[in-house]
N, C-alpha and C positions, 0 to 999 in steps of 0.2 A: 819227476812233472808229470807224466803218465798216469802213474799212480795215485798222486794228488787229485787230480781231475777225474780220475775212477772213484775215489773216494768223496769227491765232493757230490757226484750226481747219486753215490750209492746213499749218502747221507741225507738228500733233498728227495730222494725217492723215499726212504724210510719215514722223511717226517712228513710225506704228502698224505694226505687222508681222502681225499678225493682225485678219483682219476677222469680222463677226458673222454668221459661217455655221459648218457644220459641218466642211466641206470646208478652210476655211482652220485651223481651230481643232486638228482634229484632226492636221491637218500639224507641230503644235508637238513636237520631240524633247520626251520625258521627261526630266527633270534626272538626271545621270547617279548623282548621290550615291543615289538611291534604289535602283537595279538594283545597286549596288555595296554597301548595306547587308543585305539579305536578311530582317532578323529586327527586327520591331516589338513593341510592347506598346501593346495596345489597354486602354483603362479606361472601365468603366460605372460612373460614380459620380454620384448626383445624389440628389433628394427619394425617387425609386423605392427609393433604399438604406434608406429607414427601414422599409416595412414588408419588403422584402427576401422574398417568399413568391409562389409561382407553384407550379400542379399539375406533376408531371414531365412535361416535354415541351414546356412553353409559357416564354416569356420573360418572367423575374421584371421586368424592366425596363418592362415593358407593363403593369403593374399596374394604373393607372387607363383604362386602355382596358377591359381586362375588366372590373373594378368598375363601368363605366359602362354595359357591356352588360346587367347586371342578373341575376338569377336563371335567364334561360333561357340555352340554346347554350353557345358555349365560355366564357362569363364566368362561368358557376354556382359553379365551385371556389374561384374569386377572392371572387365575392360573398359564397358562403357563408362563408368564410375571414375575410374582413372584417368581417362582421356579428356572428358571432361573438367574433371578437377584440375589435374597437372598438368595436361598437355599431351599432345601424341607420341614428343621427343623424352618424356621423364621418365628415367628407369628404377627400377625398384633400388637399384645402389645409391641413385640420387636421394634419397630418405636421411643417408649417413648423416650427413651435415645439418639435418634438422631434428636429430634426436639428442635432445641435451639432457633429459631426466633431471632437470633442474631441482623439482620438489622429490625425488628419490632420500627419503629418510631413513636405512634399515632399522634404526631403535624403535622409530615408531610404526614401522611396521610389525618387528619381533614383537611390540607391547600389545598391538589389536589382536594378533594372534595368540598370545599369551588369554588376553580377556576373551578370546573366542572361545578358549577351553581346548583347543588344538595343544597336539604333543609333538609331532613333525612337521617339517615345513621343506616343501618340494618346488624347487625355480627350477624354472626351463634354461640349465646352463648351455644349450645349444639346438634349437630346433630344426626344421627339415632346410632352412635356408642357410645353415652351415655358420651362420656369425655367432661366434662364442662369445659368452658373458664374462669372461675370465680374458687373460692375456694368454694366449699360446702361439708358441713358436710355429704351428702347424697353420695359423690362421694370421699371418702378419697383415694389416690394415684391413680386417674383416673380425674385428673383435671389438669389445665396450672399452677396453683401454688405449688403444692406439687410437680409436676415432671414436665417434660420436658421443655419449659422455664423459668417456676418457675416465671409468671409474672400473673398478674389480667388484663387479655387482656380486659376483658368486662369493667372494671372499668377505666382502663387508656383510651381506647377508648370513653370510654362516656364524661369522661371531655373533654378532647380534641375537640370532637367534639361541645360539649357546648361551649366552650372556643370560638369558630367560629361563634358562633350564629346559629347551627344546631341543629334538633331534634334528639336526642339519642333514637333510638329504639332497639330491639333485635329478633332476631329469636329463635324460642324453637321447637324440636322435642317432641312430645308427648309420642313415643314409644324409643323404645331401642330394636335393633335386638337382642341382647346376652345377656341381663340384666337376670341374673337367676331366679330374681322373676317375670319379665312378660312371660319367657317362662316357669316357672313353673305351676304348677295344678289349683294357684288360681292368675293368673295374676292381677287381681284387688287390689292385695297388694302392685303391683308394683306402682300402680296409688296411692293408700292412704300412702306410704311410700316413695315414691320416686318423683315421678311426680309433685303431689300437694304441696308439700312442696318445690321444686325446683322452680317452678312458685311463690309460694307466696315470695320465696328470692329474687327471679330477682325483684319482685316488690318492695318490699318493700327496698331493697338494693340499687338498681340502678332507679329505677323510669321512667322506659322509657316513652316514649309518643306513642310508638306504639308497640304490642305485635303479632310478625308473626309466628302463631301456625303450625306444618306441623306433617307429621307422623301419620294422625290420622284414617287413612283408613281400618286398621284390626277390628277397632268396632265402634258401635253407639255412638252415642255423650252421652246416660245416663251411657254408661262404662268408659268414661275419667270425667265422672262428669262435664262436662262442664257447663251445665247449672248451676250449684251452684260454680262452681268457677268464670263464669262471673257474676254473682249476686251479691258476693262478690265485682268482679273488681269495677263493676259500681257504688255501694254503699256505699261500706266501704274502698276502699283501698284508700291509697293515691295520686293515680293519677286517680282518678274516674271523675272528671272533663275533663281530657286532654286524657286519652288512647284511641289510635284507637287499634281496633282488625280485624283480616280478618275472613274468613269464613270455616276455618279448624277444623272442631270440631267434626267430627266424619263422618262414612257413610251418606250418603243423605245431608250432612251440605252442601259441596260444591255450590256457588251458589243459595241457599236458604236460610240458615239462618247465624246468626253471625253478625258480621260489614261489611265491604266491600268485594267483590267478588275479588280472586284473581287466575286467568287464568295463566297457567306458559307457557312459550314457544310457545305461539298460536296467532289465529288471534280474538278470540272471543270477543266480545264487549256484555256490559250488559248497556242497554240504561235507565232500572228502577231502577238501583241500583249504588251507587259509587263502581268503580272496581279500579284495578291496576293490569296491566301487568309485571311480573317479566321474567326475562332471563337475560342469559349470554352476553358478549362481544362474548366470545367462542361460536358460534352457537349449540354445543352438549352438554357443559359442564357448571357447575357451580365452581366447583373446579379446579383449575389450573392443567392442564393436558400436561406434556411434550412431548405426542404425537402427540398434534394439531399441524398443519401447519399452514401457513400465512392465506391460504383461507377458513380456518375455523374460523376466527374472521371477525365479521361483520367488513364492513367499516363503517366512520364516516358519510357519506350522509344517508347510511341505518339506522344508529343509531338515526340521525336527523329526518329522515322521520318516523319513528317508535314511537318518542316522538310526531310528531306532530299529527300524527293518531290516537294516544291513547287520548292526551289530547283533539282534536276536538270530540271524541265520548264519553267524560265525565270520562276518565281515568287516572290515576297516571302512571308512568313509573317507576319502580323498576330495574335498569340496575345493574349486578352482575358483582364484580371483583373477581378473583380467587388469592391470592398472594401466593407466592412460599412459602416452608418451611421456609428460612431464613427470610420471614417478607416483602421482596421486593414485590411491585405490580409490575409486567411485565409490561417493559417499552411500547408493544403494547398498553396495557388497557390504559396505564397512557396518551399515545397520542390520544386514542380515545375520552376521558374523557376530555382532555383538548381543542381539537376540537369542544365537544359538548359544553363548557363554552362560548369557543369565539364566537359560534353562539348565543347561549343565551343572551351574554351580548347585542346583536344586534337586538334580536328579542324576549326578556324574556317578555316584557310588553304584548304580545299576547299569552303568556303562562301562567306565575305567576297570580294566581287571578281570571283567566278567568272562564268563565263557558262556556258547549257547547251551541253551537245555534241551532234553530230550523232546519235548514240546516246544516249537518257536512261537506260534501263534494261533489263536483261534478261527476259528472259520470265517468270521466276519474281518478276519484282519482290523480287529480293535482294541485287543489285547495282546502283547508281544512278552515273549519271557527270556531272561538270562538268568544266571546264576552264577553263585560264587563259591569256591572251595568244594568242589563238585563232587559227589561219590561215586559209584561205576555203575552205570545201567540208569536206573528211575530210581535207585534209593533213597531214602532220606539224606537232603544234603544241607549244609549250613544254612544258606538263604536263595531263595528263589524270588526274582523280583519280576512282576506285573506291569508293566508300561500301558498305560490305557491311552489312546489317542482320541479318546473322547470322554466326557463327563456324563455319566449316566443322567437322565432326567429326573429318575426317582429316586437318586442317591443312594444308589443298589448296585455292585458291582459282583458279576456272575462270572465265577474262573471256572469253567467246566475241566479243566485239566490239573486243578486242586483239591484231593482227594482228601486231605487233612493238614492241618499245620498248628504249629504252638501258639505263634500268635502273628499279627497281619499289622502295621501301620502303614501311614501316608507318609512318605517322602516331604520335609519342608525345609531343607539347608539346614545346616548345624549338625549336633550330635545324635541328635532324637529326633524322631518322628511324631508323629500323632495315631496314639493308640484306637485301633479300632477294633469294634464289634463282628463277629462272623459266625456263621453256621455252616458244615460240612456236612454232604451225604457223598458216600463213593459213585454214586448213579449220577448225579447233577453236579456234583463239585462244589464248590465252595462260595456262600452270598457272602459280601463284605458291605455291613451298612459303612455309607460314607459320611463324612459331615458335612451341615449343611454351612454354605459360605456365603456371606454378604458380599457383594459387589467391590473388589479392592483387596480381598483377604485370602484370596486363592494364593497359595506359596509359589506357582508359577502358572504360565499360559503354554499353548501348545500340547501337553502332556503331562502325565500323571502318575507317579511309580509307588507301587503298593509294595513293601518289604516283607516278604514270606518268610516266617524263622519257622525250621523244622516242615518244612514243605514235603508233603507225601503225595508222589505223582499217580497218574490213573494206573499205570501196570504194576504199581504194588498193591492193589485190592483183587479182590477173586474177581475172576469172572463166572457167568452163571451160564446155563445149558439144559438143554432135556435131553434125553437118552433112551432111544427103543418107545418113545412114543408114552413114559413116564416124566411127570413133572419132578424135578428136586430142586433144592433150596439146601445150599453150604450152611454148614453148624460147625462149631470149633469149640475146642476147649477152652477153659478160661484163661488159660495161658497165650492165646494166640486172638481172644477177640478184639482185642485193640487193632490188630492189623490185619484181619482176615474180616471183612464186612458181609453180613449175610442179607443179599439181595435176591429177587428173581427178575430173571432174564426178560425184557420185555422188548420187544425190537422196536417198538413206535418209542418209546422212551431213551432206547440205545443209539439210535439215528443221531449223526452230528458226533459223537463221542469219538476221539481218537486214542491209541495206545503211543505208541513210539514210530516217529518217521522213520522209513527205510533208511538203511544204510549198507555196508558192504555184507556179503555174504554169511562171513563167518562171526557177526556179530549182532544180527537180527533173523527172527523168523517171522513168517505171516500169520497173523491172527484170522481164521478164515471161518466164514460163517457157511454150513451145509446147511441143505435142508433136503427133507425125507416126503415126498409125496404119498408111500406107502405107511408111514407113520405118522404122518401130517404135524411134524413137529421140524425143531432146528436144532444144529449143535454148534456149539462156539468152540472151537481148537486151534491149536497151533497145525503149521505144517508139517512139522515134525513127526506128527503122532495121526494128523488125521487118515492118512492113507491106509496107515495099520489096522484102525480101530474104527472106521466108518464101513457098513457093509455097502455093496453097490446101490442100495437104493437111495442112498444119499450123493446129491450133486452141490458143488460149489456156487455159491451164490456171487461172494464177493468175498473182499479183502477189509476185513475190517480196520485194520491197524499192524503194527508191527510190535514185537515183544522181544527181551534177550532171553535166549535160550542158556541153561545151567554151565558154567565151567569154571573150573576150579580156581583160576585167576582171575574170574570176575567176581570172587565173592571180598568183602560184603556187598552184594548187590541185590537184584531181585531174581528169585528161584521159583521154579512153576510149583504150583500148587496140583499135584497130581490125585488124580481119580484112580483108586484102585478098586478092583470087582472081585467079589467071592460068587462065583455062579450056584454052588451048592445053597451057601445061605442065604441068596440073592440081597447082600447088602454091600455098601461101597464103603471106602474111607477115603476121606481127601486128606492126602498127606504132604506136608513141605518136603521137597527133596532130601534136605538133609537127614529127615528120618529115616527117608527110604531109601537110602544109599543102600541099608543091609536088607535085600530083598528077604531074606531068610524070616523077619520078623512080621512078615505079613504073609506067612506061607497059605497056601491056597488061594491067594489074590493075586489077580493080573493084572497090569496098568490097562488103563482102557483111555484117558484121554487125560491132556492137560487143561484144567478147568479156568486158571488165572495165574498170577504171578503175585507172590508175598516178600516180605523181607526177608531173610534167613533168621534161622533161630534154632533154639535145641529141639524143642518138641512140639512145631506148627503139625498137629494133625485133630482130628474130630470125625465120627461117624455120621455116615450120610445112610439112611436105609428107605425103600420101598416097601 
C-alpha cells in the first residue's frame, strides 16, 4: 500500500508542470483566446443591487461596508440614506426577501452581450458581502438558490453565454467583510474552510474560462494559499489548459504576479505583460447606482475610444454593467453596449485577434495602431490598422509612423473596404486622401479604421546624421533604393517623430541625439555605438526613440544600416548588417555609427563620400 501511494505521489509530481512559487506560476503562458478576444462584459449583480445606492464617487456595491461604518467618516452618506429610507433597525440581511430578480433572463443578457461584440462574460459569483450566486454548501441560506431569487444565477448565465459562443468566466472575492471566521482570531480558518472550497466548487461545477479574483489586499499571497491553489488550477483542474487568471492574489501581487494585470478605472498600461482594463459604464460605480445622473455615464464615443486605446496598447477591455435588482440591465447601459457592437461590426477586424504594433499611437492620441500577423521588430507586416478617433476636416489623414504601404482602404464592414489614394515619404510618413461622405453615408460613428497592407514602419528607413562637421546624405545601390530612403537630417522636421516604444533592455536600444559645440553639428546614433565613436565634444541632447539591435533570432526584422569609414581614402560606406558580417570585405574601413535601420537583404550597401 505504501508503494502504491508513493507511486501516485511520484506520478502526480511528474505530471505537474508548475510548482507552488511565483517564478514557476508566472511562467505559464496566458491562453491565446484571451488575447484574441479583446472585449468582455463585467457584471456586478448581487444582494447590493437591492438598495443600489451610493453618493456620487463611491461604489454602490460597497453598500454594506459603508453602512457598517456608521454615521461617521466615509460611511455617513450611505448610513443616512439607509436610516431615512429603510429605518434604523433594518439590516443588510433584510434585503434578502426583497430580492426577486423577476426580470432576470439569462438568454436575453447573452444575446445583448453578443450583439455588443463581447467575447467573454464575467459575472460576480461572490462579492465582498459573501453572498454567493450559486448554491454552495459553505453558504447555507446565504446564496441565491436557497433564498432571494432562488435561482442558480451563475449556472443559468454560464449556459446562456456558452450557447451564444461566448466564453463563460467568473469574478470571485477572496475575502468577506463580515464572515465570522475571517474576522475571528484565526482568519486562516476562513481560507481553508470557506474560500478554497468555494474556488474549487466554481472550477469543478462551472468550468470557467477565466477567474477574476479580488478582495486580496488584506494579506499576502501565502495567507490566501494562492500559489498552492494556482498550482492545482494549472496542473490538475478540469480547465488547466484554458483558464485565465488575473494578478489579484495578495499584497504585492498586482502588476507583478499571477496572470494578466488588471488595472481598475485607470489609465495605466502594461507593455511588458498582458493586461486588462476593467471599469463601468457608470464612471463611478460597478454596481447599479440609482443616485447616478446622465452625466455619470460614459458616452458611446468615450467607450469606443477607450476600447481602441486599450487594444492598441496590448490590453483587453472589460466593461461593466450593473443590473437592477429585478434583473433588468438599465436601458442606458444597453444602448451603450449596442453602440459599441455596431462600431465593432464595421471595425472588428482591427480589434479581434490583433496585437499591438511597435508604434501604439501618434503624439496627439488621434490615431492608434494595431497589427495582424506581425513580423519581428518593425519589419513589414501583413496588415497594420490605423484607428482614427476623429475625422480630419480637410479629408486627409496624416500617418507619421507609416513610411510606406502597398495599399490602404477604409473599413466599412463586409469583406472589402473603400480603396484610398495615398502618398508616402520616409520623413513625414503617409498622407491618405479620405472619401467625402454626405451625412448618413459614413460607415460608422465614433472612430474609423484605415487598413494598411504591406505597412513599413519608421524604424525600417535610414536615419540621417552629420559627422565631424561635414554634411552627409545616404545613397544606395539600385538593389535597395526601395527600402533605404535618402533624406537629409533636419531637426525641425524631425521633431515629434518616434521610432519604437521602449521595451526590455535586450530588445531595444535608444536612438540618441548628440550635439557638438566644437563642430556645430548633430549626430543621430544608437546607444550601442555612440560612446565608442563620438569624441568627447559630443554631448547627449535627448533620446529620440528606440530601435531593435540586430540578432540572429530576430531575422527577418530590421537590421542596422552601418556607417563604415576609411580614414586614408576619406570615404564612407553605409552597409546593411548582413553584408557587413564579413569585416574583411571592408578592409581598411572601421564602423563609426549606425545611421538607421532597414529590412535585411542580400546586398544592401552604397557609397557615401565627402
